[in-house]
C-alpha positions as a printed Julia matrix, in Angstrom:
211×3 Matrix{Float64}:
 -18.16   -98.19  -33.66
 -21.94   -98.43  -33.96
 -24.23   -95.52  -33.24
 -26.32   -95.78  -30.12
 -29.36   -93.52  -30.07
 -31.6    -92.85  -27.03
 -35.3    -92.39  -27.59
 -37.19   -91.37  -24.45
 -40.66   -90.22  -23.65
 -43.75   -90.68  -21.48
 -45.83   -93.87  -21.77
 -48.12   -93.48  -24.73
 -46.05   -90.67  -26.4
 -45.4    -92.84  -29.47
 -41.95   -94.59  -28.91
 -43.06   -97.91  -30.28
 -45.44   -96.27  -32.81
 -42.38   -94.65  -34.4
 -41.34   -98.08  -35.86
 -44.35   -98.48  -38.12
 -42.7    -97.25  -41.32
 -39.85   -99.75  -41.21
 -40.25  -102.81  -43.47
 -40.79  -106.14  -41.7
 -37.27  -107.33  -42.32
 -35.4   -103.96  -41.64
 -35.06  -104.08  -37.93
 -34.16  -106.45  -35.09
 -36.69  -105.72  -32.36
 -35.85  -106.7   -28.79
 -38.97  -106.71  -26.65
 -38.09  -106.66  -22.98
 -41.61  -107.11  -21.69
 -43.21  -109.04  -24.51
 -45.77  -106.34  -25.39
 -47.64  -106.1   -28.59
 -46.94  -103.45  -31.21
 -49.35  -100.43  -31.29
 -50.02  -100.87  -35.08
 -50.83  -103.59  -37.51
 -48.05  -105.88  -38.76
 -45.01  -107.68  -37.31
 -41.36  -107.73  -37.72
 -39.52  -110.69  -39.02
 -36.63  -110.54  -36.46
 -37.77  -110.28  -32.92
 -36.11  -111.23  -29.61
 -37.91  -111.41  -26.28
 -35.65  -111.1   -23.21
 -34.88  -108.89  -20.21
 -31.47  -110.46  -19.69
 -28.64  -108.21  -20.67
 -26.24  -110.94  -21.55
 -28.82  -112.66  -23.74
 -29.56  -109.34  -25.55
 -25.82  -108.67  -26.08
 -25.41  -112.16  -27.66
 -28.42  -111.57  -29.82
 -27.14  -108.23  -31.05
 -23.8   -109.64  -32.01
 -25.6   -112.13  -34.31
 -28.51  -109.99  -35.63
 -29.12  -110.11  -39.39
 -30.01  -106.38  -39.77
 -28.25  -103.03  -39.51
 -30.85  -101.62  -37.18
 -31.71  -102.8   -33.64
 -34.38  -101.48  -31.31
 -34.53  -102.26  -27.56
 -37.96  -101.52  -26.39
 -38.43  -100.73  -23.46
 -34.81  -100.87  -22.13
 -35.87   -99.34  -18.78
 -37.5   -102.66  -17.86
 -34.02  -104.27  -18.0
 -33.5   -102.35  -14.75
 -36.93  -102.58  -13.3
 -37.31  -106.34  -13.86
 -33.83  -106.97  -12.41
 -34.67  -104.92   -9.33
 -38.04  -106.56   -8.8
 -36.59  -110.04   -9.15
 -33.69  -109.32   -6.98
 -34.57  -107.03   -4.13
 -36.7   -109.72   -2.28
 -34.02  -112.29   -2.57
 -30.9   -110.3    -1.46
 -28.51  -112.73    0.31
 -27.99  -112.34    4.03
 -25.18  -109.92    4.75
 -25.53  -108.19    1.31
 -27.15  -104.83    0.67
 -29.6   -103.27   -1.63
 -26.73  -101.08   -2.75
 -25.03  -104.21   -4.23
 -28.14  -104.89   -6.28
 -28.12  -101.23   -7.54
 -24.46  -101.62   -8.49
 -25.28  -104.81  -10.44
 -28.13  -103.05  -12.29
 -25.86  -100.1   -13.27
 -23.05  -102.43  -14.32
 -25.39  -104.37  -16.57
 -26.81  -101.37  -18.31
 -23.45   -99.83  -18.81
 -22.22  -103.15  -20.18
 -25.14  -103.21  -22.7
 -24.36   -99.7   -24.09
 -20.7   -100.58  -24.44
 -21.49  -103.84  -26.22
 -23.83  -101.97  -28.58
 -21.17   -99.47  -29.41
 -18.77  -102.28  -30.2
 -21.0   -103.46  -33.09
 -19.96  -102.66  -36.63
 -19.88   -99.04  -37.65
 -22.93   -99.32  -40.09
 -25.23  -100.41  -37.26
 -27.6    -98.16  -35.28
 -28.99   -99.41  -32.01
 -32.09   -97.42  -30.7
 -32.59   -97.68  -26.99
 -36.15   -96.7   -25.91
 -36.81   -95.68  -22.34
 -39.44   -93.91  -20.32
 -38.98   -90.36  -18.93
 -39.59   -88.89  -15.49
 -40.07   -85.18  -14.54
 -39.11   -83.87  -11.04
 -40.9    -81.24   -8.99
 -38.76   -78.47  -10.66
 -39.92   -79.47  -14.16
 -36.59   -81.18  -15.23
 -37.16   -84.28  -17.38
 -34.6    -87.08  -17.57
 -34.57   -90.85  -18.19
 -36.44   -93.08  -15.69
 -33.85   -95.4   -14.07
 -33.47   -97.5   -10.88
 -31.21   -96.07   -8.19
 -28.92   -93.05   -8.5
 -25.68   -94.74   -9.58
 -26.52   -94.57  -13.43
 -27.59   -90.91  -13.07
 -24.87   -89.74  -10.78
 -21.84   -91.78  -11.9
 -22.61   -93.03  -15.52
 -25.03   -90.47  -17.1
 -26.56   -92.61  -19.8
 -27.37   -89.81  -22.09
 -23.72   -88.61  -21.85
 -22.67   -91.86  -23.58
 -24.76   -91.0   -26.63
 -24.53   -88.23  -29.3
 -28.17   -88.44  -30.29
 -31.07   -88.25  -27.7
 -34.55   -87.75  -29.09
 -37.57   -87.04  -26.92
 -40.82   -88.62  -28.07
 -43.87   -86.46  -27.33
 -47.59   -86.21  -27.95
 -49.75   -83.12  -27.95
 -53.31   -82.7   -29.1
 -53.26   -86.14  -30.74
 -50.05   -85.45  -32.66
 -46.95   -87.6   -32.1
 -43.55   -86.16  -32.76
 -39.84   -86.12  -31.82
 -38.06   -83.19  -30.35
 -34.48   -82.81  -31.59
 -33.32   -80.0   -29.28
 -33.55   -79.39  -25.6
 -36.13   -77.05  -24.2
 -33.6    -76.23  -21.46
 -35.31   -78.57  -18.97
 -34.64   -81.94  -20.63
 -31.8    -84.08  -21.95
 -32.65   -83.89  -25.74
 -29.71   -83.31  -28.04
 -28.55   -83.91  -31.63
 -25.59   -82.85  -33.67
 -25.83   -79.41  -35.17
 -27.3    -79.42  -38.72
 -28.43   -83.09  -38.44
 -32.05   -81.93  -38.16
 -33.4    -78.59  -39.53
 -36.38   -78.48  -37.15
 -36.78   -78.67  -33.43
 -39.77   -80.92  -33.95
 -39.95   -83.72  -36.55
 -42.44   -86.47  -37.48
 -42.75   -89.49  -35.21
 -40.94   -91.7   -37.82
 -37.94   -93.57  -36.72
 -37.36   -94.89  -40.31
 -36.96   -91.27  -41.46
 -34.72   -90.57  -38.52
 -32.56   -93.64  -39.35
 -32.13   -92.42  -42.87
 -31.12   -88.91  -41.77
 -28.57   -90.36  -39.33
 -27.03   -92.59  -42.02
 -26.86   -89.71  -44.55
 -25.35   -87.29  -41.96
 -22.63   -89.73  -40.95
 -22.25   -91.26  -44.42
 -22.92   -94.73  -43.0
 -23.17   -97.73  -45.28
 -26.81   -98.47  -46.27
 -28.57  -101.78  -46.73
 -28.62  -104.97  -44.71
């Protein structure tokens, strides 16, 4: 079973930036909205799609042991925007929400079914309610109420930016969904470096290294 890791944060918090220390051939980057990287350089293996079935097929054939889906939230947003105006007569918006939830659940299950030395990072935006509670930004309530995306993952890192400094939080502040295994990270805040995070996860779980 592969490891699926959630990376979430506000726009501009450094989610994509955290990829900059990977070598060009170390990751398979899936770009859901065809946006440019926020740093110089490119990756050798890149897929551009917002279709879940296409992404699953690409993951199953990828030549690396690390995959990054950035930004996975647009898999839901794009599906909703393309579908809500074309709902067939007699159907309901609820059917569309069901389809969106089913597709995202299917993606996570397919990612987990990859070889055990693979890590799939799923990057998403966050949203904070009026009470100060922060969670993943999704479409509809089904994923939140019935599926609970973060509940399907052991590692959920929050990407943050304060005073020009980008970093990951490894433990919840009591108002968000951040979580990591005990003793995986020694600090509540670590550098915004997904390559270093990847190394730590592989060492912690004694996963096979290399391509």
